[in-house]
N, C-alpha and C positions, 0 to 999 in steps of 0.2 A: 504494500501500499503506499510505500515512504517513493515509492518510484514512481506511483502514476495509477498503480492498478485501483478499482474499483472495491468494491465489499463485496459485492457479486461475483466477478472475478474473482475472489478469496474463496469464495464460499460456493463458487461450480467447481475450484481447481483440488479440493480437500474433497469437495463430495464426489467427482470424477477419480480420485485416487482411492478410495474409498469402498469403490464400485469395481474397480479392475481388481481388487482384492478381493471383495466379497463372492465375486464372479467366479473367478480364480478358484476359490477355495470350494464354495458350491460344487463345481464339476468338476475337483479330484478329491471330495468328498463323497458325492455320488458314481465317482467311476472305483472307487473305492470296497463302497458299498456294497457295487453290484459284485466286483472283482472275490468277496468275502460272503455272498449267498447266502450258500450253503448253511456256513455255521452264525448268520443271522437266522437264518430261518429254525435251525434247534434253537436257539436262543431265547424267541418271541412267544407271549402265549395269546395264539386267537389274534394274530398279524401274519402277514404273508411277507416276508419277506422285500419282497419286492410290490408291497402293494402301494401304488398310486398317489392314493388319497393322503396315509398317513405320511406320505415321500412329500409329497406335496404343504401337506402342510406345513413338517420340518425346515423344509426350505424357505417359505414363506414366513418364520415366524423368527427364523437366523436372519435371515436377509433386512426384518423389520428389525429388530436388536441389531444389529449392523449399520444401517441407515441411521438410528437413536443415536449409538454411541460417535459416530459421526458429525453427524446437525451440528449436536450439541455446545460441542468444543470447538468447531467449526464456526458457529453464529457464533460465541463468544467473542472470537477471533480478529470478527469484523468488525467487534464493537473498541478495540482497544484504539487508541490514538498511536500513529504512526512515529509521533515525537518522543511519546513515553516511553517507546519500546525500543527506540535507537539511542535514547538520553539514557537508558536500564543498561545497555551492551557496551 
């Protein structure tokens, strides 16, 4: 922001980085869970290991948590005065 970025630009930057990390982690987690499908099937009761509804709910919940965990600090960072931040360093 001290070099001319707007608060919206900073917010978009942080959220985009968090979204990339969230998507990468989600894809990796789904691939690993599909790879160990047999093991998961023996541990779960009443739910198939590849149940699309349960998987979708888990992915949506974790994505919502990741978005919240990145949005709140990003919004707080946009409210910091650049002069105060530069003087702190």
